[in-house]
C-alpha positions as CSV (number, residue, x, y, z in Angstrom):
1,M,-10.8,48.4,-87.1
2,A,-9.1,48.0,-90.5
3,I,-12.3,48.0,-92.7
4,R,-14.5,51.0,-92.2
5,W,-17.6,50.6,-94.3
6,G,-18.6,54.2,-93.5
7,S,-15.8,55.5,-95.6
8,Y,-16.1,53.0,-98.4
9,K,-16.8,55.0,-101.6
10,V,-19.6,53.5,-103.6
11,K,-19.8,56.6,-105.9
12,D,-22.3,56.4,-108.7
13,L,-21.6,52.7,-109.5
14,Y,-23.5,49.6,-108.5
15,D,-21.6,47.8,-105.8
16,E,-22.2,44.1,-105.2
17,L,-22.0,44.2,-101.5
18,L,-23.0,47.8,-100.4
19,R,-25.9,50.1,-101.4
20,A,-24.1,53.1,-100.0
21,A,-21.3,53.8,-97.6
22,G,-22.0,51.9,-94.4
23,R,-25.2,50.2,-95.8
24,P,-24.6,46.6,-96.9
25,R,-27.1,44.9,-99.2
26,P,-29.2,42.4,-97.2
27,P,-27.4,39.3,-98.3
28,A,-24.0,40.9,-97.4
29,Q,-25.0,42.2,-94.0
30,T,-23.6,39.2,-92.0
31,L,-20.4,39.2,-94.0
32,C,-19.9,43.0,-93.7
33,D,-20.5,42.8,-89.9
34,H,-17.9,40.1,-89.6
35,L,-15.3,42.0,-91.6
36,R,-16.0,45.2,-89.7
37,G,-14.8,43.5,-86.5
38,L,-11.4,42.6,-87.9
39,N,-8.2,44.4,-87.1
40,D,-5.0,44.7,-89.2
41,R,-3.6,41.6,-87.6
42,D,-6.7,39.5,-88.2
43,I,-6.7,40.5,-91.9
44,E,-3.0,39.7,-92.3
45,E,-3.7,36.3,-90.8
46,Y,-6.7,35.6,-93.2
47,K,-4.6,36.7,-96.2
48,A,-1.7,34.5,-95.1
49,A,-4.1,31.6,-94.7
50,A,-5.3,32.1,-98.2
51,E,-1.8,32.4,-99.7
52,T,-0.7,29.3,-97.9
53,A,-3.7,27.3,-99.1
54,I,-3.0,28.5,-102.7
55,H,0.6,27.5,-102.4
56,V,-0.1,24.1,-100.8
57,M,-2.8,23.3,-103.4
58,G,-0.5,24.5,-106.2
59,I,-3.0,26.8,-107.7
60,S,-1.2,28.7,-110.5
61,F,-1.6,30.2,-113.9
62,R,0.9,30.8,-116.7
63,V,1.7,34.1,-118.3
64,Y,4.0,34.8,-121.2
65,H,6.6,37.6,-121.7
66,E,8.6,38.2,-124.8
67,E,11.8,38.6,-122.7
68,E,11.3,36.0,-120.0
69,G,9.1,33.3,-121.8
70,S,6.5,31.6,-119.8
71,I,6.2,32.1,-116.0
72,D,4.1,30.3,-113.5
73,R,2.5,32.6,-110.9
74,A,0.4,32.0,-107.8
75,W,-3.3,32.5,-108.4
76,P,-4.2,36.1,-107.4
77,F,-7.1,35.8,-105.0
78,D,-9.1,38.3,-102.9
79,I,-10.6,37.0,-99.7
80,I,-13.7,39.2,-99.7
81,P,-16.3,37.1,-101.6
82,R,-19.0,38.3,-104.0
83,I,-22.6,37.6,-102.9
84,I,-25.6,37.2,-105.1
85,D,-29.1,36.3,-103.8
86,K,-30.5,33.0,-105.0
87,S,-33.8,34.7,-106.2
88,E,-31.7,36.9,-108.6
89,W,-29.6,34.0,-109.6
90,N,-32.5,31.9,-110.6
91,E,-33.4,34.6,-113.3
92,I,-29.8,34.6,-114.5
93,E,-29.7,30.8,-114.7
94,A,-32.8,30.7,-116.8
95,G,-31.4,33.3,-119.2
96,L,-28.2,31.4,-119.6
97,K,-30.0,28.1,-120.4
98,Q,-32.2,29.9,-123.0
99,R,-29.1,31.4,-124.6
100,V,-27.0,28.2,-124.8
101,K,-29.9,26.2,-126.1
102,A,-30.5,28.6,-128.9
103,L,-26.8,28.9,-129.8
104,N,-26.5,25.1,-130.1
105,M,-29.5,25.0,-132.4
106,F,-27.9,27.8,-134.4
107,I,-24.5,26.0,-134.8
108,N,-26.2,22.8,-135.9
109,D,-28.3,24.7,-138.4
110,L,-25.2,26.4,-139.9
111,Y,-23.5,23.1,-140.5
112,N,-26.6,21.5,-142.0
113,D,-29.7,23.1,-143.5
114,Q,-28.8,26.8,-142.9
115,N,-32.4,27.7,-142.6
116,I,-31.6,30.8,-140.6
117,I,-29.7,32.1,-143.6
118,K,-32.4,31.0,-146.1
119,D,-35.0,32.9,-144.1
120,G,-32.9,36.1,-144.1
121,V,-32.3,36.3,-140.4
122,F,-28.5,35.8,-140.4
123,P,-26.5,37.2,-143.4
124,A,-24.8,34.6,-145.6
125,D,-21.9,37.0,-146.1
126,L,-21.0,36.9,-142.4
127,L,-20.8,33.1,-142.5
128,S,-18.6,33.0,-145.6
129,K,-16.1,35.3,-143.8
130,S,-16.2,33.5,-140.5
131,K,-12.7,32.4,-139.3
132,N,-14.3,29.7,-137.1
133,F,-16.7,28.0,-139.6
134,L,-15.1,24.7,-140.4
135,H,-16.1,23.3,-143.8
136,Q,-14.9,19.9,-142.5
137,C,-17.9,19.8,-140.2
138,K,-20.6,20.4,-142.8
139,G,-23.4,17.8,-142.7
140,I,-22.6,16.5,-139.2
141,T,-25.0,16.4,-136.3
142,P,-23.2,15.4,-133.0
143,P,-24.8,13.3,-130.3
144,L,-27.9,15.1,-128.9
145,G,-27.5,17.8,-131.5
146,I,-25.1,19.6,-129.1
147,W,-21.9,21.3,-130.3
148,A,-20.9,23.5,-127.3
149,H,-21.2,21.1,-124.3
150,I,-19.3,23.5,-122.1
151,C,-20.0,27.2,-122.4
152,G,-18.6,30.1,-120.3
153,S,-20.6,33.3,-120.8
154,D,-19.1,36.5,-119.3
155,L,-21.7,38.5,-117.3
156,V,-21.3,42.2,-116.2
157,R,-23.5,44.6,-114.4
158,D,-23.9,48.2,-115.2
159,A,-24.1,51.3,-113.0
160,Q,-27.9,50.7,-112.5
161,G,-27.4,47.0,-111.5
162,K,-28.7,45.5,-114.7
163,V,-27.0,42.2,-115.8
164,Y,-25.7,41.9,-119.3
165,V,-24.0,39.1,-121.2
166,L,-20.7,40.6,-122.4
167,E,-19.7,37.6,-124.6
168,D,-20.0,33.9,-125.0
169,N,-17.1,31.4,-124.9
170,L,-18.0,28.3,-126.8
171,R,-14.7,26.9,-128.0
172,V,-12.6,25.8,-125.1
173,P,-13.8,28.0,-122.2
174,S,-11.4,28.0,-119.2
175,G,-11.5,29.1,-115.6
176,V,-13.8,26.6,-113.9
177,S,-11.0,25.0,-111.9
178,Y,-10.3,28.3,-110.4
179,M,-13.9,28.7,-109.4
180,L,-13.7,25.3,-107.6
181,E,-10.4,26.1,-105.9
182,N,-11.6,29.5,-104.8
183,R,-14.3,27.8,-102.9
184,H,-11.8,25.4,-101.3
185,V,-9.6,28.3,-100.2
186,M,-12.6,30.2,-98.7
187,K,-13.7,27.2,-96.7
188,R,-10.3,27.2,-95.1
189,V,-10.1,30.9,-94.5
190,F,-13.7,31.6,-93.4
191,P,-15.2,28.4,-92.2
192,E,-17.4,30.3,-89.8
193,M,-19.2,32.1,-92.6
194,F,-20.2,28.8,-94.1
195,N,-22.1,28.1,-90.9
196,Q,-23.9,31.4,-90.9
197,Y,-24.9,31.4,-94.6
198,N,-26.6,28.9,-96.8
199,I,-24.1,29.1,-99.7
200,L,-25.1,26.9,-102.7
201,P,-22.4,24.5,-103.6
202,V,-20.1,24.3,-106.6
203,D,-18.2,21.2,-105.7
204,D,-20.3,18.9,-107.7
205,Y,-19.2,20.4,-111.0
206,P,-16.6,17.7,-111.8
207,S,-19.2,14.9,-111.3
208,Q,-21.7,16.8,-113.4
209,L,-19.1,17.3,-116.1
210,Y,-18.2,13.6,-116.0
211,D,-21.9,12.5,-116.2
212,M,-22.5,14.8,-119.2
213,L,-19.4,13.5,-121.0
214,C,-20.6,9.9,-120.4
215,Q,-23.9,10.7,-122.1
216,L,-21.9,11.4,-125.3
217,S,-20.3,8.0,-125.5
218,P,-20.9,6.1,-128.7
219,R,-20.7,2.8,-126.7
220,Q,-23.5,2.2,-124.3
221,I,-21.3,0.9,-121.5
222,E,-21.3,1.5,-117.8
223,Q,-17.9,3.3,-117.7
224,P,-16.9,4.9,-121.0
225,E,-13.2,5.7,-121.4
226,I,-13.0,9.5,-121.0
227,V,-9.8,11.5,-121.6
228,V,-8.8,15.1,-121.3
229,L,-6.7,16.2,-124.3
230,T,-4.2,18.9,-123.4
231,P,-1.7,20.7,-125.5
232,G,0.8,20.0,-122.8
233,I,2.5,21.4,-119.7
234,F,3.4,24.7,-121.3
235,N,-0.2,25.7,-122.0
236,S,-1.5,28.6,-119.9
237,A,-4.4,26.5,-118.7
238,Y,-2.5,23.3,-118.0
239,F,-3.3,23.5,-114.3
240,E,-7.0,23.3,-115.2
241,H,-6.6,20.4,-117.6
242,A,-4.8,18.3,-115.0
243,Y,-7.1,19.4,-112.2
244,L,-10.3,18.4,-114.1
245,A,-8.8,15.1,-115.2
246,Q,-7.9,14.3,-111.7
247,Q,-11.3,15.3,-110.3
248,M,-13.2,13.3,-112.8
249,G,-10.9,10.2,-112.6
250,A,-10.2,10.6,-116.3
251,E,-6.8,10.2,-118.1
252,L,-4.9,13.4,-119.0
253,V,-3.4,12.8,-122.4
254,E,-1.5,14.6,-125.1
255,G,-1.9,14.0,-128.8
256,S,1.0,11.6,-128.9
257,D,-0.8,9.4,-126.4
258,L,-3.6,8.7,-128.8
259,F,-3.9,7.1,-132.3
260,V,-6.6,6.2,-134.8
261,D,-6.7,2.7,-136.3
262,D,-7.7,1.6,-139.7
263,N,-11.4,1.3,-138.5
264,D,-11.4,4.9,-137.5
265,V,-11.5,4.1,-133.8
266,V,-9.4,6.1,-131.2
267,Y,-7.1,4.3,-128.9
268,M,-4.9,5.4,-126.0
269,R,-1.5,4.0,-125.5
270,T,-1.1,2.4,-122.1
271,I,1.5,0.1,-120.5
272,E,-1.1,-2.7,-120.9
273,G,-1.7,-2.1,-124.5
274,P,-4.1,0.0,-126.5
275,A,-7.3,1.1,-124.7
276,R,-10.3,2.3,-126.7
277,V,-11.3,5.9,-126.1
278,D,-15.0,6.9,-126.1
279,V,-15.0,10.6,-125.2
280,I,-12.4,13.3,-125.6
281,Y,-12.8,16.5,-123.6
282,R,-10.4,18.4,-125.7
283,R,-8.6,21.6,-124.7
284,V,-6.8,21.9,-128.0
285,D,-7.9,24.5,-130.5
286,D,-9.7,23.3,-133.7
287,H,-7.0,23.9,-136.1
288,F,-4.5,21.8,-134.2
289,I,-6.6,18.8,-133.2
290,D,-6.0,16.7,-136.4
291,P,-3.0,17.4,-138.7
292,E,-4.7,15.2,-141.3
293,A,-7.8,17.6,-141.5
294,F,-6.3,20.9,-140.5
295,N,-2.8,22.2,-139.9
296,P,-0.4,19.4,-141.2
297,E,2.4,20.8,-139.0
298,S,0.5,20.4,-135.7
299,M,2.2,18.3,-133.1
300,L,-0.7,18.7,-130.6
301,G,-3.5,16.7,-132.2
302,V,-4.2,13.2,-133.4
303,S,-4.0,12.2,-137.1
304,G,-7.4,10.9,-138.2
305,L,-9.4,12.2,-135.2
306,M,-11.9,14.0,-137.4
307,R,-12.5,10.7,-139.4
308,A,-13.2,8.9,-136.1
309,W,-15.6,11.7,-135.0
310,K,-17.4,11.8,-138.2
311,A,-17.8,8.0,-138.2
312,G,-19.4,8.3,-134.7
313,N,-16.7,6.2,-133.1
314,V,-15.7,8.9,-130.6
315,A,-17.3,12.0,-129.1
316,L,-15.5,15.4,-128.9
317,A,-16.4,18.0,-126.4
318,N,-16.6,20.7,-127.4
319,A,-17.3,19.7,-130.9
320,P,-15.0,21.0,-133.6
321,G,-16.6,24.0,-135.3
322,S,-18.5,25.2,-132.3
323,G,-16.4,28.4,-132.4
324,V,-18.5,29.6,-135.2
325,A,-20.8,31.0,-132.6
326,D,-17.9,32.2,-130.5
327,D,-17.8,35.3,-132.6
328,K,-18.5,38.8,-131.4
329,V,-20.4,39.6,-134.6
330,V,-22.6,36.5,-134.0
331,Y,-23.0,37.8,-130.5
332,A,-24.8,40.8,-131.9
333,F,-27.4,38.5,-133.5
334,V,-28.2,36.5,-130.4
335,P,-31.6,38.2,-129.8
336,E,-32.6,37.3,-133.3
337,I,-31.2,33.7,-132.9
338,I,-33.3,33.2,-129.8
339,R,-36.4,34.5,-131.4
340,Y,-35.8,32.4,-134.5
341,Y,-35.2,29.0,-132.9
342,L,-37.1,29.3,-129.6
343,N,-39.9,31.8,-130.5
344,E,-39.0,33.6,-127.3
345,E,-37.6,37.0,-126.4
346,M,-34.2,37.1,-124.9
347,T,-34.3,37.3,-121.1
348,L,-30.7,38.1,-120.4
349,A,-29.7,41.2,-122.3
350,N,-26.8,41.8,-124.6
351,V,-24.8,44.9,-124.3
352,P,-25.9,47.4,-127.0
353,T,-23.7,46.5,-130.0
354,Y,-22.8,48.4,-133.2
355,K,-22.0,46.1,-136.2
356,C,-19.2,47.7,-138.2
357,F,-20.1,45.8,-141.4
358,V,-23.4,47.8,-141.4
359,K,-22.7,51.3,-142.9
360,E,-24.9,53.2,-140.5
361,D,-23.3,51.6,-137.5
362,R,-19.8,51.9,-138.9
363,D,-20.3,55.7,-139.5
364,Y,-21.5,56.1,-135.9
365,V,-18.4,54.2,-134.6
366,M,-16.0,56.3,-136.7
367,E,-17.5,59.5,-135.3
368,N,-17.7,58.4,-131.7
369,I,-14.8,55.9,-131.4
370,E,-13.3,57.9,-128.4
371,Q,-16.4,56.9,-126.3
372,L,-16.6,53.3,-127.4
373,V,-15.1,49.9,-126.8
374,V,-14.0,48.3,-130.1
375,K,-13.5,44.6,-130.2
376,P,-12.3,42.2,-133.0
377,A,-14.5,39.3,-133.7
378,N,-12.4,36.4,-132.5
379,E,-9.9,37.7,-130.0
380,S,-10.1,36.8,-126.3
381,G,-8.5,37.6,-123.0
382,G,-8.9,41.3,-123.4
383,Y,-6.4,41.4,-126.3
384,G,-6.7,43.3,-129.6
385,M,-9.4,45.7,-128.4
386,L,-9.6,49.5,-128.0
387,I,-11.1,51.1,-124.9
388,G,-11.8,54.5,-126.4
389,P,-12.1,56.6,-123.3
390,H,-8.7,55.3,-122.1
391,S,-7.0,55.6,-125.5
392,T,-4.9,58.1,-127.3
393,K,-5.9,59.9,-130.5
394,A,-3.2,57.8,-132.4
395,E,-4.7,54.5,-131.0
396,C,-8.2,55.6,-132.0
397,D,-7.0,56.6,-135.5
398,K,-5.3,53.2,-135.8
399,F,-8.6,51.4,-135.1
400,R,-10.5,53.6,-137.6
401,R,-8.1,52.3,-140.2
402,L,-8.5,48.7,-139.1
403,I,-12.3,48.9,-139.2
404,R,-12.1,50.4,-142.8
405,R,-9.9,47.6,-143.9
406,D,-12.1,44.8,-142.5
407,P,-15.4,46.0,-141.1
408,R,-16.7,42.5,-140.7
409,N,-14.1,41.8,-138.1
410,Y,-15.2,44.5,-135.6
411,I,-18.0,45.5,-133.3
412,A,-18.3,48.4,-130.9
413,Q,-20.1,48.9,-127.7
414,P,-20.6,51.7,-125.2
415,M,-18.2,51.4,-122.3
416,L,-20.2,50.1,-119.4
417,M,-19.1,51.3,-115.9
418,L,-18.9,47.8,-114.5
419,S,-20.1,47.1,-111.0
420,T,-17.6,47.1,-108.2
421,A,-17.1,45.0,-105.1
422,P,-15.0,45.6,-101.9
423,T,-11.5,44.3,-102.5
424,L,-8.5,44.2,-100.2
425,I,-5.8,46.6,-101.2
426,G,-3.3,46.3,-98.5
427,N,-5.5,46.0,-95.5
428,K,-8.2,48.4,-96.7
429,A,-11.3,47.6,-98.7
430,E,-11.5,49.5,-101.9
431,P,-14.0,49.2,-104.8
432,R,-12.7,47.3,-107.9
433,H,-14.5,46.5,-111.1
434,L,-15.5,42.8,-111.8
435,D,-17.2,40.4,-114.1
436,L,-18.6,36.8,-113.7
437,R,-18.1,33.7,-115.8
438,P,-20.7,31.0,-115.0
439,F,-20.3,27.6,-116.7
440,V,-23.1,25.9,-118.5
441,L,-23.1,22.1,-119.3
442,S,-25.3,20.9,-122.1
443,G,-26.1,17.2,-122.3
444,K,-29.5,15.6,-121.9
445,D,-30.2,18.5,-119.5
446,I,-28.7,21.9,-119.2
447,Q,-26.9,22.7,-115.9
448,V,-25.5,26.0,-114.8
449,T,-22.9,26.4,-112.0
450,T,-24.3,28.1,-108.9
451,G,-22.3,31.2,-109.4
452,G,-19.1,31.1,-111.4
453,L,-15.6,32.6,-111.6
454,T,-15.7,36.2,-110.5
455,R,-12.7,38.0,-112.0
456,V,-11.7,41.4,-110.5
457,A,-9.5,44.2,-111.9
458,L,-7.0,44.8,-109.1
459,R,-5.7,48.0,-110.6
460,K,-7.6,51.1,-109.6
461,G,-10.0,52.3,-112.3
462,S,-9.2,49.4,-114.6
463,I,-12.0,47.3,-116.3
464,V,-9.6,44.6,-117.6
465,V,-10.1,41.6,-115.3
466,N,-8.0,39.0,-117.0
467,S,-5.3,37.4,-114.8
468,S,-2.7,37.7,-117.6
469,Q,-3.3,41.5,-117.5
470,G,-3.2,42.1,-113.8
471,G,-6.6,40.8,-112.7
472,G,-7.5,38.5,-109.8
473,S,-10.5,36.6,-108.6
474,K,-13.0,36.1,-105.8
475,D,-15.2,33.3,-104.6
476,T,-18.8,33.8,-105.7
477,W,-21.5,33.0,-103.2
478,I,-25.1,32.3,-104.3
479,V,-26.9,32.5,-100.9
480,D,-30.4,31.3,-100.2
481,M,-31.8,34.0,-97.8
482,E,-35.1,32.2,-97.4
483,S,-33.9,29.0,-95.8
């Protein structure tokens, strides 16, 4: 037997599948029993089947190197899934809905009446220094009052098993295509497990996304023209852009494929002539979507697009300016934001956060930076941050200087010992740290994917799960144990 659960080292961390060595959690019992019966040859065959499926389906991601430029790599995938019981997932889902609802109300308030600032709940100074607050969006209320139609919130679990929201991704969150493809791969590799478990589906996400986008259409017609706006084939998430367009039956376009006429209406160039566009699912960053309104040198966007959006002639998802809430300093205020707009207490916890613009917090961070994780307000992908316990004195001193220079741009958090899950390293199962990114769609209703993209740090001891920095992924099973 290649996998010996009796020697699997859970240590003092929360493991997603095992309570202790040789003791699977109830939802994982059937899976662990199955894996225990495999030998080295069986595991090699399963891994080969997964690699073949990934190759045949063309699942890849793009990384960048200064020396080599951009490189396409096969998607790194681990065949041991993560399992979460549906009863626990129901609580997580409710917390995500609460969070996204309040954040959309917050964004709409900031671009209109700013009551949360007038009432002293959110500091005006933070907004004035926000890199993602777009003055071009002031006075606008998008359809349904929703700015962040697609949100990806990153969840982690600590050593005691408590679930926290680590951050919210409200601009152009990525990764959902890999969640869907992970499931397709697992159905090919472990079809027998899908007969033994009631695993809640994720395959309906593209249709849910399409229906939500249709709800935004300015024209009340049966089949609105929906397009996915991509920066192009060299973008790191291009696989996802093409995949979602194909799955929805929408057109995949670049900025040069669209134009805005004198009546502020968006059209798509086709071989049959111009076709009016109703909804744009845009995967281009705010400052590049319209050279007329933002960066005049941008070749990725559509000149006049902001005029068309403001006129109500086209819907944009996510709306420009939604990134004002995709800020790690705003993250620290989410408990107050939920309380202010919903008159409710937050049900899905934040990681305890020190705001470096507050002197008392900043003094604590300066004195204890070696024990903390320091993050800039608007970076993503694990870049630009300091992991104090894994850093040198010189690196810690550098971040002290950065914080003194611009305290508004930094927060700090205790380093959580993220939960682990069994991951195949060679033919042996070893614990590796992971997180989870569920996706939330906000239209007339709020829908949460049943599970999400589980990202796993493949390097021993690492807590950096991003694929661009050596991470991989797992399929996420929400299982209904009562049916």
